[in-house]
TORNULO-971271 format. One line per field, with one value per residue: residue number from 1; chain; x, y, z of N, C-alpha, C in turn. Coordinates in steps of 0.02 Angstrom, whole numbers, always signed. Example, Ala and Ser with C-alpha at 12.3 -4.5 7.8 and 13.67 -1.06 7.14 Angstrom:
2
i 1	2
ch A	A
n_u +660	+642
n_v -284	-112
n_w +390	+354
ca_u +615	+684
ca_v -225	-53
ca_w +390	+357
c_u +660	+645
c_v -165	+2
c_w +390	+394
***
This chain:
276
i 1	2	3	4	5	6	7	8	9	10	11	12	13	14	15	16	17	18	19	20	21	22	23	24	25	26	27	28	29	30	31	32	33	34	35	36	37	38	39	40	41	42	43	44	45	46	47	48	49	50	51	52	53	54	55	56	57	58	59	60	61	62	63	64	65	66	67	68	69	70	71	72	73	74	75	76	77	78	79	80	81	82	83	84	85	86	87	88	89	90	91	92	93	94	95	96	97	98	99	100	101	102	103	104	105	106	107	108	109	110	111	112	113	114	115	116	117	118	119	120	121	122	123	124	125	126	127	128	129	130	131	132	133	134	135	136	137	138	139	140	141	142	143	144	145	146	147	148	149	150	151	152	153	154	155	156	157	158	159	160	161	162	163	164	165	166	167	168	169	170	171	172	173	174	175	176	177	178	179	180	181	182	183	184	185	186	187	188	189	190	191	192	193	194	195	196	197	198	199	200	201	202	203	204	205	206	207	208	209	210	211	212	213	214	215	216	217	218	219	220	221	222	223	224	225	226	227	228	229	230	231	232	233	234	235	236	237	238	239	240	241	242	243	244	245	246	247	248	249	250	251	252	253	254	255	256	257	258	259	260	261	262	263	264	265	266	267	268	269	270	271	272	273	274	275	276
ch A	A	A	A	A	A	A	A	A	A	A	A	A	A	A	A	A	A	A	A	A	A	A	A	A	A	A	A	A	A	A	A	A	A	A	A	A	A	A	A	A	A	A	A	A	A	A	A	A	A	A	A	A	A	A	A	A	A	A	A	A	A	A	A	A	A	A	A	A	A	A	A	A	A	A	A	A	A	A	A	A	A	A	A	A	A	A	A	A	A	A	A	A	A	A	A	A	A	A	A	A	A	A	A	A	A	A	A	A	A	A	A	A	A	A	A	A	A	A	A	A	A	A	A	A	A	A	A	A	A	A	A	A	A	A	A	A	A	A	A	A	A	A	A	A	A	A	A	A	A	A	A	A	A	A	A	A	A	A	A	A	A	A	A	A	A	A	A	A	A	A	A	A	A	A	A	A	A	A	A	A	A	A	A	A	A	A	A	A	A	A	A	A	A	A	A	A	A	A	A	A	A	A	A	A	A	A	A	A	A	A	A	A	A	A	A	A	A	A	A	A	A	A	A	A	A	A	A	A	A	A	A	A	A	A	A	A	A	A	A	A	A	A	A	A	A	A	A	A	A	A	A	A	A	A	A	A	A	A	A	A	A	A	A	A	A	A	A	A	A	A	A	A	A	A	A
n_u +19440	+19302	+19130	+19025	+18898	+18723	+18597	+18465	+18297	+18175	+18234	+18250	+18118	+18082	+18165	+18107	+17982	+18011	+18084	+18213	+18388	+18455	+18358	+18317	+18431	+18446	+18327	+18340	+18459	+18424	+18315	+18378	+18450	+18349	+18246	+18112	+18067	+18057	+18014	+18144	+18209	+18143	+18184	+18307	+18302	+18339	+18477	+18507	+18575	+18695	+18703	+18581	+18571	+18697	+18799	+18898	+18948	+18869	+18695	+18657	+18762	+18755	+18631	+18655	+18754	+18683	+18597	+18692	+18741	+18629	+18618	+18736	+18710	+18615	+18694	+18785	+18787	+18863	+18899	+19017	+19082	+18986	+18987	+19117	+19102	+19008	+19082	+19185	+19110	+19057	+19172	+19205	+19095	+19116	+19234	+19186	+19086	+19162	+19238	+19138	+19075	+19177	+19198	+19154	+19071	+18920	+18901	+19011	+18991	+18865	+18874	+18796	+18727	+18633	+18566	+18540	+18421	+18427	+18537	+18487	+18379	+18453	+18526	+18425	+18368	+18477	+18493	+18521	+18443	+18423	+18557	+18580	+18484	+18533	+18655	+18616	+18545	+18644	+18740	+18677	+18669	+18805	+18835	+18767	+18835	+18965	+18945	+18892	+18994	+19098	+19045	+19034	+19167	+19225	+19186	+19082	+19170	+19294	+19352	+19432	+19350	+19256	+19230	+19116	+19099	+18978	+18889	+18904	+18850	+18718	+18677	+18685	+18582	+18476	+18447	+18417	+18513	+18507	+18477	+18585	+18693	+18659	+18697	+18832	+18933	+18954	+19062	+19207	+19187	+19110	+19139	+19272	+19322	+19349	+19272	+19117	+19049	+19016	+18955	+18868	+18782	+18728	+18658	+18562	+18492	+18440	+18356	+18269	+18213	+18137	+18047	+17984	+17918	+17830	+17758	+17700	+17651	+17717	+17855	+18022	+18113	+18064	+18083	+18107	+18199	+18313	+18365	+18400	+18502	+18604	+18631	+18674	+18783	+18872	+18895	+18970	+19083	+19135	+19087	+19147	+19135	+19197	+19261	+19400	+19460	+19401	+19445	+19579	+19647	+19651	+19576	+19657	+19624	+19493	+19530	+19613	+19520	+19437	+19521	+19538	+19410	+19394	+19488	+19428	+19409	+19323	+19222	+19155	+19090	+19005	+18924	+18859	+18784	+18703	+18627	+18560
n_v +8195	+8283	+8268	+8404	+8450	+8445	+8571	+8557	+8522	+8651	+8730	+8871	+8914	+8861	+8935	+9061	+9036	+8999	+9107	+9139	+9116	+9038	+8954	+8887	+8811	+8732	+8659	+8590	+8510	+8437	+8369	+8292	+8210	+8136	+8187	+8291	+8467	+8570	+8666	+8694	+8728	+8846	+8925	+8963	+9075	+9206	+9202	+9231	+9347	+9360	+9337	+9402	+9504	+9564	+9551	+9453	+9281	+9199	+9163	+9044	+8959	+8947	+8883	+8762	+8710	+8688	+8584	+8486	+8469	+8419	+8297	+8239	+8215	+8114	+8012	+7975	+7916	+7961	+8107	+8191	+8136	+8160	+8300	+8321	+8265	+8355	+8474	+8438	+8414	+8542	+8616	+8565	+8610	+8750	+8761	+8716	+8812	+8929	+8906	+8910	+9038	+9128	+9195	+9191	+9282	+9373	+9513	+9541	+9459	+9499	+9637	+9718	+9815	+9758	+9821	+9945	+10035	+10102	+10040	+9911	+9928	+9971	+9855	+9767	+9825	+9821	+9692	+9603	+9506	+9393	+9356	+9300	+9198	+9119	+9079	+8998	+8901	+8841	+8801	+8716	+8570	+8543	+8575	+8476	+8363	+8390	+8393	+8264	+8181	+8218	+8178	+8041	+8008	+8042	+7946	+7896	+7877	+7881	+8002	+8115	+8150	+8300	+8473	+8606	+8781	+8833	+8728	+8720	+8843	+8829	+8722	+8780	+8865	+8786	+8695	+8534	+8380	+8350	+8472	+8547	+8482	+8502	+8635	+8625	+8634	+8767	+8808	+8904	+9014	+8966	+8818	+8828	+8938	+9065	+9177	+9270	+9258	+9097	+9053	+9156	+9148	+9023	+9046	+9137	+9054	+8957	+9036	+9081	+8962	+8926	+9031	+9006	+8888	+8931	+9028	+8982	+9038	+9155	+9243	+9204	+9305	+9417	+9401	+9468	+9434	+9387	+9504	+9569	+9487	+9513	+9646	+9636	+9552	+9630	+9733	+9668	+9630	+9746	+9784	+9700	+9561	+9455	+9294	+9258	+9376	+9404	+9294	+9304	+9219	+9099	+8947	+8798	+8665	+8552	+8501	+8600	+8700	+8636	+8622	+8756	+8795	+8708	+8762	+8875	+8973	+9108	+9097	+9194	+9269	+9173	+9153	+9276	+9270	+9159	+9206	+9314
n_w +7526	+7591	+7552	+7510	+7619	+7595	+7616	+7739	+7691	+7700	+7801	+7804	+7808	+7931	+8015	+7999	+8056	+8190	+8233	+8282	+8266	+8358	+8420	+8307	+8266	+8380	+8374	+8249	+8264	+8377	+8327	+8228	+8310	+8356	+8437	+8501	+8485	+8629	+8776	+8807	+8689	+8650	+8753	+8715	+8638	+8692	+8677	+8548	+8430	+8490	+8635	+8714	+8618	+8621	+8533	+8535	+8525	+8389	+8390	+8331	+8356	+8497	+8509	+8441	+8523	+8640	+8599	+8574	+8702	+8767	+8702	+8742	+8876	+8861	+8811	+8907	+9071	+9172	+9252	+9247	+9136	+9038	+9035	+8987	+8859	+8804	+8801	+8712	+8595	+8574	+8551	+8427	+8354	+8361	+8286	+8161	+8133	+8126	+8012	+7917	+7935	+7960	+8076	+8251	+8305	+8314	+8285	+8206	+8095	+8046	+8045	+8120	+8251	+8372	+8472	+8431	+8354	+8228	+8168	+8156	+8065	+7954	+7932	+7894	+7776	+7693	+7657	+7759	+7825	+7735	+7736	+7864	+7861	+7756	+7810	+7920	+7850	+7770	+7864	+7956	+7922	+7925	+8055	+8128	+8081	+8129	+8269	+8294	+8247	+8333	+8457	+8438	+8417	+8536	+8634	+8773	+8923	+8870	+8887	+9003	+9157	+9173	+9226	+9210	+9201	+9165	+9190	+9328	+9371	+9326	+9406	+9534	+9522	+9536	+9436	+9361	+9334	+9195	+9131	+9177	+9116	+8985	+8958	+8968	+8870	+8854	+8923	+8968	+8883	+8776	+8713	+8756	+8690	+8733	+8715	+8729	+8894	+8953	+9069	+9099	+8988	+9012	+9132	+9088	+9000	+9088	+9170	+9071	+9029	+9139	+9134	+9011	+9041	+9139	+9072	+8939	+8820	+8799	+8725	+8759	+8750	+8805	+8938	+9093	+9191	+9128	+9075	+9192	+9236	+9143	+9177	+9313	+9296	+9216	+9304	+9401	+9328	+9279	+9157	+9067	+8956	+8895	+8912	+8913	+8952	+9075	+9150	+9133	+9051	+8916	+8899	+8856	+8860	+8917	+9037	+9093	+9113	+9205	+9317	+9346	+9389	+9497	+9583	+9627	+9532	+9458	+9551	+9631	+9533	+9480	+9590	+9595	+9477	+9504	+9610	+9557
ca_u +19403	+19234	+19077	+18989	+18832	+18667	+18552	+18403	+18238	+18132	+18269	+18236	+18049	+18083	+18195	+18056	+17929	+18035	+18102	+18281	+18438	+18473	+18306	+18316	+18484	+18430	+18274	+18365	+18505	+18387	+18275	+18422	+18469	+18289	+18205	+18069	+18077	+18016	+18028	+18216	+18227	+18117	+18223	+18370	+18291	+18379	+18548	+18514	+18605	+18757	+18686	+18537	+18586	+18759	+18845	+18950	+18941	+18806	+18645	+18656	+18812	+18729	+18578	+18686	+18790	+18631	+18575	+18748	+18743	+18572	+18634	+18790	+18677	+18583	+18743	+18826	+18753	+18910	+18896	+19082	+19094	+18939	+19013	+19174	+19074	+18977	+19135	+19217	+19064	+19051	+19234	+19198	+19046	+19148	+19279	+19145	+19053	+19213	+19255	+19082	+19059	+19237	+19201	+19100	+19033	+18862	+18909	+19062	+18963	+18809	+18889	+18738	+18721	+18564	+18535	+18532	+18366	+18450	+18580	+18444	+18345	+18503	+18542	+18369	+18360	+18536	+18496	+18549	+18401	+18444	+18624	+18573	+18446	+18577	+18705	+18584	+18528	+18705	+18779	+18640	+18692	+18875	+18835	+18748	+18890	+19020	+18927	+18883	+19060	+19136	+19017	+19051	+19239	+19241	+19135	+19079	+19221	+19360	+19377	+19436	+19292	+19266	+19185	+19102	+19074	+18907	+18854	+18904	+18802	+18651	+18661	+18674	+18517	+18424	+18436	+18432	+18572	+18499	+18483	+18653	+18738	+18640	+18736	+18903	+18979	+18965	+19122	+19264	+19169	+19082	+19189	+19337	+19346	+19370	+19229	+19066	+19048	+18971	+18916	+18814	+18735	+18693	+18611	+18507	+18452	+18404	+18303	+18222	+18178	+18085	+17998	+17946	+17873	+17777	+17719	+17712	+17631	+17758	+17922	+18069	+18154	+18035	+18096	+18142	+18252	+18373	+18392	+18432	+18564	+18654	+18648	+18713	+18846	+18916	+18913	+19023	+19143	+19155	+19067	+19181	+19095	+19237	+19288	+19473	+19479	+19378	+19487	+19650	+19677	+19607	+19589	+19675	+19592	+19442	+19565	+19634	+19460	+19415	+19565	+19523	+19347	+19407	+19528	+19390	+19406	+19257	+19171	+19115	+19047	+18953	+18878	+18818	+18736	+18656	+18583	+18527
ca_v +8258	+8272	+8293	+8458	+8429	+8483	+8599	+8521	+8554	+8688	+8763	+8943	+8922	+8846	+8994	+9113	+9016	+8999	+9177	+9150	+9067	+8994	+8904	+8847	+8760	+8684	+8616	+8547	+8460	+8393	+8327	+8243	+8162	+8096	+8214	+8346	+8533	+8584	+8731	+8704	+8762	+8914	+8962	+8984	+9136	+9263	+9196	+9257	+9414	+9360	+9343	+9460	+9555	+9598	+9546	+9403	+9222	+9192	+9122	+8977	+8919	+8931	+8834	+8698	+8685	+8662	+8519	+8439	+8455	+8374	+8231	+8214	+8188	+8051	+7962	+7955	+7921	+7992	+8180	+8217	+8114	+8195	+8368	+8317	+8254	+8417	+8522	+8415	+8425	+8614	+8637	+8546	+8656	+8815	+8755	+8711	+8875	+8978	+8892	+8931	+9109	+9169	+9222	+9165	+9338	+9397	+9581	+9541	+9427	+9537	+9708	+9751	+9826	+9738	+9865	+10010	+10029	+10125	+9988	+9855	+9947	+9969	+9784	+9736	+9852	+9806	+9621	+9565	+9449	+9335	+9336	+9255	+9140	+9077	+9049	+8943	+8850	+8806	+8773	+8666	+8500	+8540	+8576	+8409	+8317	+8405	+8371	+8192	+8151	+8229	+8137	+7972	+8000	+8049	+7903	+7898	+7837	+7890	+8068	+8128	+8184	+8373	+8519	+8665	+8839	+8840	+8676	+8738	+8897	+8800	+8682	+8826	+8897	+8736	+8653	+8463	+8357	+8354	+8543	+8569	+8455	+8533	+8696	+8612	+8654	+8840	+8819	+8941	+9059	+8923	+8772	+8853	+8986	+9127	+9233	+9290	+9213	+9040	+9049	+9205	+9120	+8968	+9075	+9165	+8999	+8926	+9082	+9083	+8898	+8931	+9078	+8971	+8839	+8967	+9067	+8947	+9077	+9215	+9233	+9211	+9365	+9468	+9381	+9522	+9406	+9384	+9571	+9584	+9449	+9551	+9706	+9616	+9525	+9685	+9769	+9629	+9625	+9811	+9788	+9649	+9501	+9402	+9246	+9259	+9437	+9396	+9243	+9319	+9164	+9061	+8877	+8756	+8600	+8546	+8487	+8664	+8735	+8600	+8642	+8826	+8796	+8674	+8806	+8935	+9023	+9137	+9077	+9252	+9287	+9122	+9167	+9333	+9245	+9113	+9245	+9369
ca_w +7526	+7612	+7508	+7541	+7643	+7568	+7667	+7753	+7662	+7745	+7856	+7804	+7831	+8002	+8047	+7999	+8102	+8259	+8248	+8308	+8241	+8414	+8426	+8245	+8268	+8432	+8348	+8195	+8290	+8422	+8283	+8197	+8362	+8369	+8491	+8480	+8515	+8687	+8806	+8808	+8628	+8653	+8803	+8683	+8600	+8715	+8658	+8480	+8428	+8528	+8706	+8725	+8568	+8639	+8476	+8543	+8482	+8353	+8423	+8300	+8392	+8563	+8501	+8423	+8583	+8685	+8573	+8584	+8774	+8783	+8676	+8785	+8935	+8843	+8794	+8964	+9136	+9218	+9240	+9227	+9068	+8995	+9029	+8942	+8792	+8781	+8786	+8650	+8539	+8563	+8518	+8356	+8326	+8353	+8228	+8101	+8121	+8106	+7942	+7876	+7941	+7964	+8144	+8294	+8332	+8277	+8259	+8153	+8036	+8019	+8042	+8150	+8323	+8384	+8522	+8398	+8304	+8162	+8140	+8138	+8003	+7901	+7921	+7859	+7708	+7654	+7642	+7815	+7844	+7695	+7757	+7921	+7838	+7716	+7855	+7956	+7801	+7748	+7919	+7996	+7913	+7946	+8128	+8152	+8065	+8174	+8337	+8295	+8239	+8395	+8510	+8423	+8424	+8607	+8666	+8846	+8956	+8838	+8904	+9075	+9185	+9171	+9260	+9169	+9239	+9147	+9227	+9399	+9380	+9318	+9466	+9589	+9510	+9548	+9377	+9369	+9298	+9122	+9112	+9192	+9065	+8921	+8948	+8985	+8816	+8857	+8964	+8942	+8828	+8724	+8685	+8776	+8639	+8766	+8694	+8778	+8952	+8950	+9131	+9091	+8940	+9046	+9180	+9048	+8974	+9144	+9187	+9015	+9029	+9191	+9108	+8958	+9072	+9175	+9024	+8875	+8761	+8793	+8698	+8814	+8742	+8848	+9006	+9128	+9231	+9086	+9071	+9256	+9237	+9105	+9217	+9372	+9271	+9195	+9364	+9434	+9286	+9253	+9087	+9026	+8942	+8865	+8960	+8918	+8989	+9145	+9182	+9118	+9014	+8872	+8916	+8800	+8867	+8968	+9101	+9120	+9138	+9264	+9373	+9362	+9428	+9560	+9625	+9646	+9478	+9441	+9599	+9651	+9477	+9476	+9645	+9574	+9427	+9536	+9654	+9521
c_u +19329	+19185	+19040	+18918	+18778	+18623	+18490	+18344	+18197	+18167	+18252	+18165	+18044	+18111	+18143	+18001	+17952	+18061	+18171	+18327	+18454	+18422	+18304	+18369	+18472	+18379	+18302	+18411	+18469	+18345	+18318	+18447	+18408	+18244	+18167	+18087	+18030	+18031	+18102	+18240	+18204	+18157	+18289	+18363	+18333	+18454	+18560	+18541	+18668	+18748	+18646	+18556	+18650	+18812	+18900	+18935	+18871	+18759	+18642	+18705	+18786	+18676	+18605	+18721	+18741	+18609	+18629	+18753	+18688	+18586	+18690	+18761	+18645	+18634	+18786	+18787	+18798	+18914	+18962	+19099	+19049	+18961	+19071	+19152	+19046	+19029	+19170	+19174	+19058	+19114	+19231	+19149	+19076	+19195	+19240	+19113	+19103	+19233	+19200	+19072	+19119	+19248	+19146	+19051	+18978	+18875	+18960	+19034	+18908	+18824	+18834	+18745	+18648	+18530	+18525	+18479	+18387	+18493	+18539	+18407	+18393	+18521	+18487	+18364	+18420	+18545	+18523	+18509	+18419	+18513	+18621	+18536	+18491	+18630	+18676	+18569	+18589	+18742	+18743	+18664	+18765	+18880	+18818	+18805	+18949	+19006	+18924	+18951	+19102	+19111	+19034	+19125	+19261	+19189	+19139	+19131	+19290	+19390	+19383	+19374	+19306	+19214	+19177	+19074	+18999	+18864	+18849	+18854	+18730	+18631	+18647	+18607	+18459	+18408	+18452	+18492	+18566	+18508	+18554	+18703	+18723	+18681	+18811	+18952	+18993	+19031	+19176	+19248	+19144	+19136	+19260	+19366	+19366	+19327	+19177	+19056	+18995	+18929	+18857	+18761	+18695	+18641	+18550	+18462	+18410	+18345	+18248	+18182	+18122	+18028	+17953	+17897	+17816	+17730	+17730	+17693	+17673	+17827	+17973	+18114	+18128	+18045	+18136	+18200	+18318	+18406	+18428	+18498	+18620	+18678	+18692	+18782	+18895	+18938	+18971	+19088	+19168	+19139	+19098	+19137	+19135	+19270	+19364	+19498	+19459	+19424	+19561	+19685	+19625	+19625	+19602	+19639	+19538	+19473	+19588	+19575	+19434	+19456	+19551	+19462	+19357	+19444	+19492	+19385	+19334	+19203	+19126	+19066	+18990	+18902	+18831	+18765	+18682	+18606	+18539	+18454
c_v +8246	+8303	+8349	+8436	+8474	+8509	+8556	+8557	+8591	+8725	+8837	+8956	+8909	+8905	+9050	+9098	+9022	+9068	+9190	+9096	+9016	+8937	+8858	+8793	+8710	+8634	+8566	+8492	+8411	+8344	+8272	+8191	+8120	+8121	+8276	+8411	+8542	+8654	+8747	+8742	+8834	+8957	+8987	+9050	+9195	+9260	+9220	+9328	+9418	+9373	+9407	+9519	+9595	+9592	+9495	+9341	+9217	+9144	+9052	+8931	+8899	+8877	+8765	+8668	+8657	+8593	+8467	+8421	+8408	+8303	+8199	+8182	+8120	+7995	+7939	+7967	+7952	+8066	+8209	+8198	+8151	+8268	+8369	+8307	+8318	+8469	+8503	+8428	+8500	+8642	+8623	+8592	+8725	+8814	+8754	+8778	+8928	+8968	+8916	+9007	+9156	+9200	+9190	+9219	+9364	+9466	+9584	+9511	+9470	+9611	+9749	+9757	+9815	+9778	+9936	+10005	+10050	+10071	+9927	+9868	+9944	+9898	+9751	+9759	+9836	+9731	+9577	+9504	+9388	+9310	+9285	+9191	+9092	+9043	+8989	+8885	+8808	+8771	+8717	+8594	+8491	+8537	+8507	+8360	+8327	+8380	+8296	+8156	+8158	+8185	+8063	+7959	+8003	+8010	+7906	+7850	+7848	+7958	+8076	+8165	+8259	+8410	+8580	+8721	+8847	+8790	+8693	+8793	+8870	+8761	+8727	+8862	+8848	+8691	+8580	+8443	+8365	+8426	+8568	+8544	+8485	+8596	+8686	+8638	+8729	+8857	+8860	+8987	+9023	+8881	+8795	+8904	+9053	+9187	+9249	+9237	+9159	+9033	+9097	+9176	+9063	+8994	+9104	+9109	+8967	+8970	+9082	+9018	+8899	+8977	+9045	+8920	+8872	+9003	+9039	+8986	+9139	+9197	+9247	+9272	+9421	+9453	+9435	+9497	+9402	+9452	+9590	+9547	+9486	+9611	+9687	+9589	+9581	+9727	+9735	+9630	+9692	+9819	+9737	+9588	+9443	+9358	+9253	+9322	+9433	+9348	+9255	+9259	+9133	+8987	+8836	+8689	+8602	+8534	+8552	+8702	+8702	+8619	+8713	+8831	+8764	+8719	+8872	+8988	+9043	+9119	+9135	+9271	+9236	+9131	+9224	+9311	+9201	+9150	+9294	+9354
c_w +7543	+7562	+7545	+7558	+7614	+7624	+7678	+7721	+7716	+7802	+7860	+7829	+7906	+8041	+8052	+8050	+8175	+8281	+8275	+8282	+8295	+8421	+8365	+8246	+8322	+8406	+8297	+8222	+8336	+8381	+8251	+8247	+8383	+8423	+8468	+8516	+8575	+8713	+8805	+8746	+8628	+8702	+8774	+8646	+8626	+8698	+8587	+8482	+8470	+8602	+8718	+8681	+8584	+8584	+8483	+8501	+8452	+8389	+8395	+8336	+8461	+8559	+8485	+8483	+8634	+8664	+8584	+8658	+8795	+8760	+8717	+8848	+8920	+8832	+8852	+9030	+9189	+9203	+9216	+9155	+9019	+8983	+8980	+8869	+8763	+8762	+8720	+8589	+8523	+8532	+8444	+8321	+8314	+8293	+8163	+8083	+8096	+8034	+7896	+7876	+7944	+8033	+8185	+8314	+8285	+8246	+8203	+8089	+8004	+8008	+8075	+8225	+8342	+8438	+8495	+8344	+8234	+8128	+8118	+8073	+7944	+7882	+7879	+7787	+7663	+7640	+7698	+7834	+7802	+7715	+7814	+7901	+7800	+7760	+7891	+7909	+7781	+7805	+7957	+7985	+7934	+8022	+8156	+8140	+8114	+8245	+8342	+8290	+8303	+8451	+8500	+8435	+8496	+8647	+8742	+8876	+8928	+8854	+8980	+9098	+9188	+9211	+9214	+9212	+9226	+9185	+9301	+9414	+9376	+9379	+9526	+9583	+9518	+9489	+9393	+9327	+9222	+9098	+9123	+9139	+8996	+8907	+8956	+8933	+8814	+8893	+8929	+8884	+8767	+8692	+8698	+8727	+8669	+8750	+8749	+8832	+8947	+9012	+9128	+9044	+8972	+9095	+9144	+9023	+9030	+9165	+9133	+9012	+9081	+9168	+9055	+8987	+9109	+9127	+8953	+8813	+8751	+8763	+8753	+8808	+8787	+8922	+9043	+9170	+9193	+9081	+9136	+9262	+9202	+9146	+9276	+9351	+9253	+9255	+9400	+9395	+9260	+9180	+9042	+9017	+8914	+8918	+8968	+8954	+9062	+9183	+9174	+9086	+8967	+8881	+8853	+8800	+8920	+9037	+9133	+9149	+9202	+9325	+9395	+9406	+9496	+9610	+9640	+9593	+9463	+9492	+9620	+9596	+9470	+9532	+9627	+9525	+9459	+9580	+9616	+9507
***
């Protein structure tokens, strides 16, 4: 039986300072892996609230997946292997988060519609802020343990080389190998979970990263390019945001997802995101 992990000191204060669960988890995991917070972490802010407040996967999960992807890049010089590592680590993070929160989705956990001012006020006055603070506080050490264990168990060279839709979109947008691998775990709706589109989240992060570097004093949530991505994406998918519905399948393995991308799956949608 595993011993319950104790929360890291100062997590709630850090959450308050950084202003988003996504950035907080990126910062904590990156710190535990031995690296400092940079523009990459601030660029994760738009993923809070379930991808630009759309209510899909919790921002804490996106932030943790970004940190796991960055660490995957550091642990393997082979891009295909690094992508496979990131997907494996993110799958572990999704499992860990689901056990802690009961769902991956922000709106289901918080009961809040983040695009509805009345719902946000109701969430705040009914104790919703402590709910999120407590979740991040309790899950952060579990998230690091899950990612670190998965990365160690799936050591570089032990997994088949993989392709990620998120990595492909990032590359088409001009991202370098490190940035492209950082988002690799978003594949198949985040760790192949079939939920909110990982390619969309990757495109938002890449755009937000550029925004953060150009405007270091501005919060990336105000990035107008991210808002346009959401609009163009929904126009292409008819409003659908779930990976498993867009692809008409939920991928069981990274190999299945790799074959899907190799065979042209979601190619048109990735082109729309890359051009947006």
